[in-house]
MIDOSE-1310 file (N, C-alpha, C; in nm, 2 decimals, decimal comma, always signed):
residues 249
myas	-1,71/+7,02/-3,66/-1,61/+7,05/-3,78/-1,48/+7,04/-3,73; -1,35/+7,01/-3,76/-1,22/+7,01/-3,70/-1,15/+7,13/-3,80; -1,07/+7,21/-3,68/-1,00/+7,30/-3,72/-0,87/+7,26/-3,82; -0,82/+7,36/-3,91/-0,71/+7,32/-4,00/-0,56/+7,30/-3,90
asll	-0,47/+7,28/-3,92/-0,36/+7,26/-3,86/-0,31/+7,38/-3,84; -0,33/+7,47/-3,95/-0,25/+7,60/-3,92/-0,32/+7,69/-3,83; -0,48/+7,70/-3,85/-0,56/+7,73/-3,72/-0,53/+7,69/-3,61; -0,49/+7,52/-3,56/-0,45/+7,52/-3,46/-0,34/+7,57/-3,40
agll	-0,23/+7,60/-3,48/-0,12/+7,60/-3,46/-0,12/+7,79/-3,43; -0,21/+7,84/-3,48/-0,22/+7,96/-3,47/-0,28/+8,02/-3,32; -0,38/+7,93/-3,29/-0,43/+7,92/-3,17/-0,36/+7,95/-3,04; -0,24/+7,84/-3,06/-0,17/+7,77/-2,93/-0,08/+7,89/-2,94
lacg	-0,05/+7,97/-3,04/+0,07/+8,09/-3,05/+0,01/+8,18/-2,96; -0,11/+8,18/-2,99/-0,19/+8,33/-2,94/-0,19/+8,30/-2,79; -0,20/+8,17/-2,76/-0,21/+8,16/-2,61/-0,11/+8,12/-2,52; +0,02/+8,14/-2,63/+0,13/+8,16/-2,57/+0,21/+8,02/-2,55
avca	+0,15/+7,93/-2,62/+0,19/+7,78/-2,63/+0,27/+7,78/-2,77; +0,34/+7,67/-2,73/+0,43/+7,60/-2,85/+0,38/+7,44/-2,87; +0,36/+7,42/-3,00/+0,29/+7,29/-3,02/+0,45/+7,21/-3,06; +0,47/+7,09/-2,98/+0,63/+7,05/-3,02/+0,59/+6,88/-3,01
qvpe	+0,70/+6,82/-3,06/+0,69/+6,67/-3,05/+0,83/+6,58/-2,98; +0,79/+6,49/-2,90/+0,93/+6,40/-2,87/+0,98/+6,33/-2,97; +1,11/+6,37/-2,98/+1,20/+6,32/-3,07/+1,17/+6,12/-3,09; +1,16/+6,10/-3,22/+1,13/+5,93/-3,25/+1,00/+5,91/-3,22
sgra	+0,93/+5,93/-3,11/+0,82/+5,90/-3,08/+0,72/+5,97/-3,13; +0,73/+6,09/-3,16/+0,61/+6,21/-3,24/+0,53/+6,25/-3,17; +0,56/+6,22/-3,01/+0,42/+6,25/-2,92/+0,44/+6,38/-2,90; +0,28/+6,43/-2,89/+0,27/+6,60/-2,93/+0,27/+6,63/-2,79
qelr	+0,36/+6,78/-2,75/+0,37/+6,83/-2,64/+0,32/+6,96/-2,67; +0,24/+7,02/-2,56/+0,20/+7,17/-2,55/+0,32/+7,23/-2,46; +0,36/+7,31/-2,48/+0,47/+7,40/-2,41/+0,47/+7,53/-2,40; +0,43/+7,61/-2,27/+0,38/+7,72/-2,26/+0,52/+7,78/-2,19
ysae	+0,65/+7,73/-2,16/+0,75/+7,82/-2,12/+0,86/+7,81/-2,22; +0,98/+7,91/-2,28/+1,05/+7,89/-2,36/+1,15/+7,79/-2,28; +1,25/+7,74/-2,42/+1,33/+7,64/-2,38/+1,42/+7,76/-2,31; +1,49/+7,84/-2,35/+1,56/+7,92/-2,28/+1,52/+7,95/-2,13
evda	+1,38/+7,98/-2,10/+1,41/+8,02/-1,95/+1,39/+7,91/-1,88; +1,34/+7,76/-1,92/+1,33/+7,68/-1,85/+1,48/+7,62/-1,84; +1,58/+7,62/-1,94/+1,71/+7,59/-1,92/+1,80/+7,69/-1,82; +1,75/+7,82/-1,84/+1,84/+7,91/-1,74/+1,80/+7,86/-1,59
gmee	+1,67/+7,87/-1,58/+1,59/+7,79/-1,42/+1,65/+7,66/-1,40; +1,64/+7,58/-1,47/+1,74/+7,47/-1,42/+1,88/+7,47/-1,41; +1,96/+7,56/-1,47/+2,09/+7,58/-1,46/+2,12/+7,65/-1,29; +2,04/+7,75/-1,31/+2,06/+7,80/-1,13/+2,04/+7,70/-1,05
ryid	+1,97/+7,60/-1,05/+1,93/+7,53/-0,97/+2,04/+7,40/-0,94; +2,10/+7,37/-1,07/+2,18/+7,29/-1,08/+2,31/+7,32/-1,03; +2,34/+7,49/-1,02/+2,47/+7,54/-0,99/+2,46/+7,57/-0,82; +2,33/+7,59/-0,77/+2,28/+7,59/-0,61/+2,33/+7,45/-0,58
rtvd	+2,28/+7,37/-0,63/+2,31/+7,21/-0,57/+2,47/+7,18/-0,59; +2,52/+7,18/-0,69/+2,66/+7,17/-0,71/+2,73/+7,23/-0,62; +2,70/+7,38/-0,58/+2,78/+7,44/-0,47/+2,76/+7,39/-0,37; +2,63/+7,37/-0,31/+2,60/+7,30/-0,19/+2,70/+7,17/-0,15
laae	+2,68/+7,10/-0,24/+2,77/+6,97/-0,24/+2,91/+7,00/-0,22; +2,97/+7,07/-0,32/+3,11/+7,10/-0,30/+3,11/+7,16/-0,14; +3,06/+7,24/-0,10/+3,07/+7,28/+0,03/+3,08/+7,20/+0,15; +3,00/+7,08/+0,11/+2,98/+6,98/+0,20/+3,08/+6,86/+0,18
gkld	+3,18/+6,91/+0,08/+3,29/+6,82/+0,07/+3,24/+6,66/-0,04; +3,12/+6,67/-0,10/+3,02/+6,57/-0,18/+3,03/+6,59/-0,30; +3,12/+6,67/-0,37/+3,11/+6,68/-0,50/+3,26/+6,64/-0,57; +3,24/+6,57/-0,72/+3,34/+6,50/-0,74/+3,48/+6,44/-0,67
edrv	+3,48/+6,39/-0,54/+3,54/+6,32/-0,47/+3,63/+6,19/-0,55; +3,52/+6,09/-0,63/+3,57/+5,99/-0,68/+3,59/+6,03/-0,86; +3,74/+6,05/-0,84/+3,78/+6,09/-0,97/+3,79/+6,00/-1,07; +3,80/+5,88/-1,05/+3,80/+5,78/-1,13/+3,64/+5,78/-1,19
llar	+3,55/+5,73/-1,10/+3,41/+5,74/-1,17/+3,38/+5,89/-1,27; +3,42/+5,99/-1,22/+3,40/+6,12/-1,29/+3,45/+6,12/-1,45; +3,57/+6,06/-1,43/+3,67/+6,03/-1,57/+3,57/+5,95/-1,66; +3,51/+5,84/-1,58/+3,43/+5,73/-1,68/+3,31/+5,78/-1,74
lryi	+3,23/+5,89/-1,63/+3,11/+5,96/-1,68/+3,12/+6,08/-1,79; +3,23/+6,15/-1,77/+3,27/+6,22/-1,87/+3,33/+6,12/-2,02; +3,39/+6,02/-1,99/+3,44/+5,98/-2,15/+3,28/+5,91/-2,17; +3,19/+5,84/-2,12/+3,10/+5,77/-2,15/+3,00/+5,90/-2,19
stel	+2,99/+6,00/-2,14/+2,90/+6,11/-2,19/+2,93/+6,17/-2,31; +3,05/+6,16/-2,34/+3,10/+6,23/-2,49/+3,00/+6,20/-2,61; +3,00/+6,05/-2,62/+2,92/+5,99/-2,73/+2,79/+5,98/-2,71; +2,74/+6,02/-2,57/+2,60/+6,00/-2,55/+2,54/+6,16/-2,61
iraa	+2,64/+6,24/-2,56/+2,61/+6,38/-2,61/+2,60/+6,40/-2,76; +2,70/+6,32/-2,84/+2,68/+6,33/-2,99/+2,59/+6,26/-3,05; +2,53/+6,17/-2,95/+2,40/+6,09/-3,02/+2,29/+6,19/-2,99; +2,25/+6,26/-2,89/+2,17/+6,36/-2,89/+2,16/+6,48/-2,93
valk	+2,28/+6,51/-2,99/+2,29/+6,61/-3,09/+2,22/+6,56/-3,23; +2,25/+6,42/-3,24/+2,21/+6,38/-3,39/+2,08/+6,38/-3,41; +2,03/+6,36/-3,26/+1,89/+6,35/-3,25/+1,80/+6,47/-3,27; +1,85/+6,59/-3,20/+1,83/+6,69/-3,15/+1,91/+6,83/-3,15
peta	+1,95/+6,85/-3,29/+2,04/+6,95/-3,33/+2,06/+7,08/-3,22; +1,96/+7,12/-3,17/+1,97/+7,25/-3,06/+2,03/+7,19/-2,93; +2,03/+7,07/-2,92/+2,15/+7,03/-2,78/+2,31/+7,07/-2,87; +2,33/+7,06/-2,93/+2,46/+7,12/-2,96/+2,50/+7,29/-2,88
nwrw	+2,40/+7,34/-2,86/+2,43/+7,45/-2,80/+2,43/+7,48/-2,63; +2,36/+7,34/-2,59/+2,37/+7,35/-2,44/+2,50/+7,36/-2,37; +2,51/+7,42/-2,26/+2,63/+7,38/-2,19/+2,62/+7,26/-2,08; +2,67/+7,17/-2,16/+2,66/+7,05/-2,10/+2,75/+7,01/-1,96
evht	+2,75/+6,99/-1,87/+2,82/+6,97/-1,74/+2,79/+6,82/-1,71; +2,90/+6,76/-1,63/+2,90/+6,62/-1,58/+2,93/+6,63/-1,45; +2,93/+6,59/-1,32/+2,95/+6,56/-1,19/+2,90/+6,48/-1,10; +2,97/+6,43/-1,02/+2,96/+6,31/-0,93/+2,92/+6,33/-0,80
tsds	+2,85/+6,27/-0,75/+2,81/+6,31/-0,59/+2,81/+6,17/-0,49; +2,88/+6,20/-0,35/+2,88/+6,10/-0,27/+2,75/+6,08/-0,18; +2,66/+6,21/-0,22/+2,56/+6,20/-0,16/+2,46/+6,10/-0,16; +2,41/+6,02/-0,10/+2,33/+5,89/-0,09/+2,22/+5,87/-0,18
evda	+2,14/+6,01/-0,15/+2,00/+6,05/-0,18/+1,98/+6,05/-0,36; +2,12/+6,10/-0,40/+2,12/+6,09/-0,54/+2,14/+5,97/-0,64; +2,09/+5,95/-0,73/+2,12/+5,83/-0,80/+2,18/+5,90/-0,94; +2,08/+5,94/-1,01/+2,13/+6,01/-1,13/+2,02/+6,10/-1,17
icma	+2,06/+6,25/-1,25/+1,99/+6,32/-1,30/+2,07/+6,38/-1,43; +1,96/+6,42/-1,49/+1,98/+6,52/-1,61/+1,89/+6,62/-1,63; +1,92/+6,77/-1,58/+1,83/+6,84/-1,59/+1,83/+6,91/-1,72; +1,73/+7,00/-1,75/+1,71/+7,06/-1,89/+1,82/+7,16/-1,90
ggki	+1,89/+7,13/-2,03/+2,00/+7,21/-2,05/+2,11/+7,14/-2,05; +2,12/+7,00/-2,03/+2,23/+6,90/-2,02/+2,30/+6,93/-1,87; +2,25/+6,92/-1,78/+2,33/+6,92/-1,64/+2,32/+6,82/-1,57; +2,44/+6,73/-1,56/+2,41/+6,56/-1,51/+2,48/+6,56/-1,40
lvgs	+2,41/+6,47/-1,30/+2,45/+6,47/-1,15/+2,46/+6,33/-1,15; +2,55/+6,24/-1,11/+2,56/+6,11/-1,09/+2,60/+6,05/-0,95; +2,52/+5,97/-0,88/+2,57/+5,96/-0,74/+2,65/+5,84/-0,76; +2,78/+5,84/-0,68/+2,84/+5,77/-0,66/+2,80/+5,60/-0,58
afvr	+2,74/+5,63/-0,48/+2,70/+5,50/-0,37/+2,62/+5,43/-0,49; +2,51/+5,48/-0,57/+2,42/+5,42/-0,65/+2,51/+5,33/-0,77; +2,63/+5,39/-0,81/+2,70/+5,33/-0,89/+2,77/+5,19/-0,87; +2,79/+5,21/-0,73/+2,89/+5,11/-0,64/+2,79/+5,03/-0,63
qlal	+2,66/+5,07/-0,57/+2,55/+4,96/-0,55/+2,51/+4,89/-0,63; +2,51/+4,91/-0,75/+2,49/+4,82/-0,88/+2,59/+4,78/-0,96; +2,71/+4,84/-0,89/+2,84/+4,77/-0,98/+2,82/+4,78/-1,13; +2,81/+4,91/-1,16/+2,78/+4,91/-1,29/+2,89/+4,93/-1,41
tdge	+2,90/+4,82/-1,48/+3,01/+4,84/-1,62/+3,00/+4,97/-1,68; +3,08/+5,01/-1,75/+3,10/+5,12/-1,83/+2,96/+5,12/-1,93; +2,92/+5,00/-1,97/+2,84/+4,98/-2,06/+2,67/+4,99/-2,01; +2,68/+4,94/-1,88/+2,55/+4,98/-1,79/+2,51/+5,10/-1,74
latl	+2,66/+5,19/-1,72/+2,65/+5,31/-1,64/+2,60/+5,42/-1,79; +2,65/+5,37/-1,92/+2,60/+5,46/-2,01/+2,44/+5,46/-2,02; +2,39/+5,31/-2,04/+2,25/+5,30/-2,05/+2,19/+5,38/-1,92; +2,23/+5,41/-1,79/+2,19/+5,48/-1,69/+2,20/+5,62/-1,73
lahe	+2,31/+5,67/-1,78/+2,33/+5,83/-1,82/+2,20/+5,84/-1,94; +2,17/+5,74/-2,02/+2,13/+5,78/-2,17/+1,98/+5,81/-2,12; +1,94/+5,69/-2,02/+1,81/+5,74/-1,99/+1,76/+5,90/-1,89; +1,88/+5,97/-1,85/+1,87/+6,08/-1,80/+1,87/+6,15/-1,90
vaha	+1,97/+6,13/-2,00/+2,00/+6,25/-2,10/+1,88/+6,24/-2,20; +1,78/+6,13/-2,21/+1,65/+6,13/-2,29/+1,56/+6,23/-2,23; +1,55/+6,22/-2,07/+1,47/+6,33/-2,00/+1,48/+6,46/-2,07; +1,59/+6,52/-2,08/+1,66/+6,65/-2,15/+1,62/+6,66/-2,29
vaeh	+1,64/+6,55/-2,34/+1,64/+6,58/-2,49/+1,47/+6,57/-2,51; +1,39/+6,52/-2,47/+1,26/+6,53/-2,48/+1,17/+6,65/-2,43; +1,25/+6,72/-2,35/+1,24/+6,84/-2,28/+1,10/+6,83/-2,16; +1,15/+6,69/-2,11/+1,02/+6,67/-1,98/+1,02/+6,77/-1,91
hret	+1,12/+6,84/-1,82/+1,08/+6,93/-1,75/+1,03/+7,07/-1,81; +1,07/+7,08/-1,92/+0,98/+7,22/-2,00/+0,84/+7,14/-2,00; +0,80/+7,05/-2,01/+0,66/+6,98/-2,03/+0,58/+7,00/-1,91; +0,67/+6,96/-1,81/+0,63/+6,96/-1,66/+0,57/+7,07/-1,63
fsea	+0,68/+7,18/-1,64/+0,63/+7,31/-1,58/+0,50/+7,37/-1,65; +0,49/+7,32/-1,81/+0,38/+7,38/-1,85/+0,26/+7,31/-1,82; +0,23/+7,20/-1,81/+0,14/+7,11/-1,79/+0,10/+7,16/-1,61; +0,18/+7,22/-1,52/+0,15/+7,22/-1,38/+0,10/+7,35/-1,41
mlln	+0,16/+7,48/-1,49/+0,10/+7,59/-1,50/-0,03/+7,58/-1,55; -0,11/+7,50/-1,64/-0,24/+7,47/-1,68/-0,33/+7,43/-1,60; -0,26/+7,31/-1,47/-0,34/+7,27/-1,41/-0,40/+7,38/-1,27; -0,30/+7,48/-1,25/-0,32/+7,57/-1,18/-0,41/+7,69/-1,23
rlps	-0,46/+7,67/-1,36/-0,56/+7,77/-1,41/-0,52/+7,89/-1,41; -0,38/+7,93/-1,41/-0,33/+8,05/-1,40/-0,22/+8,09/-1,50; -0,26/+8,09/-1,62/-0,21/+8,12/-1,76/-0,05/+8,19/-1,76; -0,07/+8,29/-1,67/+0,05/+8,41/-1,67/+0,16/+8,37/-1,58
vple	+0,14/+8,26/-1,47/+0,22/+8,23/-1,37/+0,38/+8,21/-1,42; +0,47/+8,31/-1,37/+0,60/+8,30/-1,41/+0,67/+8,16/-1,35; +0,76/+8,12/-1,44/+0,83/+7,98/-1,43/+0,88/+7,95/-1,27; +0,95/+8,03/-1,20/+0,98/+8,04/-1,10/+0,88/+8,00/-0,97
vvma	+0,75/+8,07/-0,98/+0,64/+8,04/-0,92/+0,60/+7,90/-0,92; +0,60/+7,85/-1,06/+0,56/+7,72/-1,09/+0,63/+7,60/-1,03; +0,77/+7,64/-1,02/+0,90/+7,56/-1,00/+0,86/+7,54/-0,86; +0,85/+7,64/-0,78/+0,85/+7,66/-0,61/+0,73/+7,58/-0,57
rlds	+0,61/+7,58/-0,66/+0,50/+7,51/-0,62/+0,50/+7,35/-0,63; +0,57/+7,31/-0,73/+0,60/+7,18/-0,75/+0,69/+7,11/-0,64; +0,80/+7,19/-0,59/+0,85/+7,15/-0,49/+0,77/+7,14/-0,40; +0,66/+7,18/-0,34/+0,60/+7,22/-0,21/+0,46/+7,16/-0,22
dlsl	+0,38/+7,15/-0,32/+0,23/+7,08/-0,35/+0,23/+6,95/-0,37; +0,20/+6,85/-0,30/+0,19/+6,75/-0,30/+0,06/+6,67/-0,40; -0,03/+6,77/-0,38/-0,16/+6,75/-0,49/-0,13/+6,79/-0,61; -0,06/+6,89/-0,61/-0,01/+6,91/-0,78/+0,05/+6,81/-0,83
qirl	+0,19/+6,74/-0,73/+0,27/+6,64/-0,77/+0,18/+6,54/-0,82; +0,07/+6,48/-0,76/-0,02/+6,35/-0,77/-0,07/+6,40/-0,90; -0,13/+6,52/-0,93/-0,21/+6,55/-1,07/-0,10/+6,52/-1,16; +0,01/+6,51/-1,15/+0,10/+6,54/-1,27/+0,16/+6,37/-1,26
sals	+0,15/+6,30/-1,18/+0,17/+6,16/-1,17/+0,17/+6,08/-1,30; +0,06/+6,10/-1,39/+0,00/+6,03/-1,49/+0,13/+6,07/-1,59; +0,15/+6,21/-1,58/+0,26/+6,23/-1,74/+0,39/+6,19/-1,67; +0,42/+6,22/-1,54/+0,57/+6,12/-1,50/+0,57/+6,01/-1,54
slqe	+0,48/+5,89/-1,52/+0,51/+5,78/-1,54/+0,54/+5,77/-1,69; +0,44/+5,86/-1,76/+0,46/+5,84/-1,94/+0,59/+5,87/-1,94; +0,67/+6,00/-1,91/+0,78/+6,04/-1,94/+0,90/+5,93/-1,88; +0,85/+5,88/-1,78/+0,95/+5,76/-1,75/+1,00/+5,64/-1,83
sead	+0,87/+5,61/-1,91/+0,85/+5,49/-2,02/+0,93/+5,57/-2,09; +0,92/+5,70/-2,17/+0,96/+5,77/-2,29/+1,11/+5,75/-2,26; +1,17/+5,80/-2,14/+1,29/+5,79/-2,14/+1,37/+5,67/-2,14; +1,29/+5,57/-2,12/+1,34/+5,42/-2,11/+1,40/+5,39/-2,23
qlgm	+1,28/+5,44/-2,34/+1,29/+5,36/-2,48/+1,35/+5,46/-2,54; +1,38/+5,60/-2,55/+1,46/+5,69/-2,60/+1,59/+5,68/-2,56; +1,60/+5,64/-2,42/+1,73/+5,64/-2,36/+1,83/+5,49/-2,43; +1,75/+5,42/-2,44/+1,81/+5,29/-2,50/+1,84/+5,29/-2,65
llah	+1,77/+5,41/-2,70/+1,82/+5,41/-2,85/+1,92/+5,51/-2,84; +1,93/+5,58/-2,75/+2,04/+5,68/-2,76/+2,21/+5,62/-2,73; +2,17/+5,52/-2,62/+2,30/+5,45/-2,57/+2,33/+5,36/-2,73; +2,25/+5,28/-2,77/+2,28/+5,19/-2,90/+2,35/+5,29/-2,98
ragw	+2,30/+5,41/-3,05/+2,34/+5,50/-3,12/+2,50/+5,54/-3,10; +2,51/+5,54/-2,92/+2,64/+5,60/-2,91/+2,73/+5,46/-2,88; +2,69/+5,39/-2,95/+2,82/+5,26/-2,97/+2,79/+5,14/-2,85; +2,72/+5,14/-2,77/+2,69/+5,07/-2,66/+2,58/+4,92/-2,71
saad	+2,67/+4,79/-2,64/+2,59/+4,70/-2,69/+2,45/+4,68/-2,64; +2,34/+4,61/-2,71/+2,24/+4,55/-2,68/+2,26/+4,47/-2,51; +2,34/+4,40/-2,51/+2,38/+4,33/-2,40/+2,38/+4,44/-2,27; +2,45/+4,53/-2,26/+2,50/+4,62/-2,19/+2,37/+4,64/-2,11
ivsf	+2,26/+4,71/-2,24/+2,15/+4,76/-2,21/+2,02/+4,68/-2,13; +2,04/+4,58/-2,18/+1,96/+4,45/-2,11/+2,03/+4,41/-1,98; +2,15/+4,42/-1,95/+2,22/+4,41/-1,83/+2,23/+4,51/-1,72; +2,18/+4,63/-1,75/+2,13/+4,71/-1,63/+1,99/+4,72/-1,60
yrkl	+1,91/+4,68/-1,71/+1,75/+4,70/-1,65/+1,76/+4,54/-1,56; +1,83/+4,46/-1,61/+1,81/+4,36/-1,52/+1,88/+4,35/-1,40; +1,95/+4,42/-1,36/+2,00/+4,42/-1,22/+1,93/+4,50/-1,15; +1,85/+4,61/-1,23/+1,73/+4,69/-1,14/+1,64/+4,62/-1,10
aege	+1,61/+4,48/-1,18/+1,51/+4,41/-1,20/+1,51/+4,29/-1,07; +1,64/+4,24/-1,09/+1,69/+4,17/-0,95/+1,71/+4,21/-0,84; +1,75/+4,34/-0,83/+1,74/+4,39/-0,70/+1,64/+4,46/-0,67; +1,54/+4,52/-0,74/+1,44/+4,60/-0,72/+1,51/+4,73/-0,64
qaal	+1,59/+4,81/-0,68/+1,65/+4,92/-0,64/+1,55/+5,01/-0,61; +1,59/+5,04/-0,45/+1,47/+5,14/-0,41/+1,49/+5,26/-0,48; +1,59/+5,31/-0,49/+1,61/+5,47/-0,55/+1,56/+5,48/-0,69; +1,56/+5,37/-0,76/+1,44/+5,40/-0,88/+1,33/+5,33/-0,92
vssa	+1,27/+5,32/-0,78/+1,12/+5,25/-0,75/+1,02/+5,36/-0,71; +0,95/+5,40/-0,75/+0,82/+5,48/-0,73/+0,71/+5,47/-0,82; +0,63/+5,56/-0,78/+0,49/+5,58/-0,84/+0,54/+5,63/-0,98; +0,59/+5,68/-1,03/+0,64/+5,75/-1,14/+0,68/+5,64/-1,25
ypan	+0,77/+5,55/-1,19/+0,84/+5,46/-1,27/+0,75/+5,34/-1,31; +0,77/+5,27/-1,44/+0,74/+5,17/-1,45/+0,80/+5,06/-1,37; +0,71/+4,93/-1,35/+0,78/+4,81/-1,30/+0,88/+4,79/-1,33; +0,97/+4,74/-1,28/+1,16/+4,69/-1,31/+1,11/+4,59/-1,41
asrl	+1,00/+4,50/-1,40/+1,01/+4,37/-1,47/+0,96/+4,42/-1,60; +0,89/+4,52/-1,62/+0,82/+4,57/-1,73/+0,92/+4,65/-1,79; +1,03/+4,73/-1,76/+1,14/+4,79/-1,82/+1,21/+4,69/-1,83; +1,27/+4,54/-1,81/+1,36/+4,46/-1,83/+1,29/+4,40/-1,95
smar	+1,15/+4,38/-1,98/+1,11/+4,34/-2,08/+1,12/+4,43/-2,21; +1,11/+4,56/-2,20/+1,12/+4,67/-2,31/+1,26/+4,64/-2,34; +1,35/+4,65/-2,24/+1,49/+4,63/-2,28/+1,50/+4,50/-2,37; +1,46/+4,41/-2,35/+1,48/+4,27/-2,43/+1,42/+4,29/-2,58
gmal	+1,31/+4,38/-2,57/+1,24/+4,37/-2,69/+1,33/+4,48/-2,79; +1,40/+4,61/-2,71/+1,48/+4,72/-2,82/+1,59/+4,63/-2,84; +1,63/+4,53/-2,77/+1,77/+4,48/-2,78/+1,74/+4,37/-2,89; +1,64/+4,30/-2,91/+1,60/+4,22/-3,05/+1,60/+4,31/-3,17
lfnd	+1,53/+4,46/-3,16/+1,57/+4,55/-3,26/+1,70/+4,61/-3,32; +1,76/+4,60/-3,18/+1,90/+4,67/-3,23/+1,98/+4,54/-3,30; +1,97/+4,43/-3,24/+2,05/+4,32/-3,32/+2,00/+4,30/-3,45; +1,88/+4,34/-3,52/+1,86/+4,32/-3,61/+1,92/+4,44/-3,74
d	+1,97/+4,56/-3,66/+2,01/+4,64/-3,76/+2,12/+4,60/-3,85
């Protein structure tokens, strides 16, 4: 016999979980940490990272790229807010770094960091750069960090573990990372699709979106190739399919 929706919601809340949905796709998520504590935890990490990079002389040296990123991110943020209104309250930040290990990230709460070496390597136009940023912003909008931490807590079978403990465990526990790989792969595909939608709604052309994924597929860029990412050929195929939908708008 199936429980009613209200009963299921009550059980989730009693267990400290919140039932949420990813924007547009509607995929259900079970989130066991609040958005506020995840945003605060990721902001602390972002501050630590940017302070270290600044100390090494590797933060915001490329002022031209920084200006491009801030210009492009303005419309993407507007599109994100339209899709998920609570993101209007995030303290969005955009920085660039010459650290060659960084391609692009957007942490929970809208903390963006883009590697200048990666942008130069792909020779990204503004539209292609917008597609890259949109993918990262999509991770934050879909609350993928919050979902990952929640799933990691469940896998540990310790429902009362503080967030900082789970974050530290994820950094060092390879077996936990492997157990979360299926979720990571799903999130990457989701960020591709949601990111394309954000880029489109921010005013960038379907051709820009396809061009970015074509560059990834042609170069098989190592920075964006891991077990978590779909094959670049598949990503390009999705981009072409989404472009057809956008051109029919």
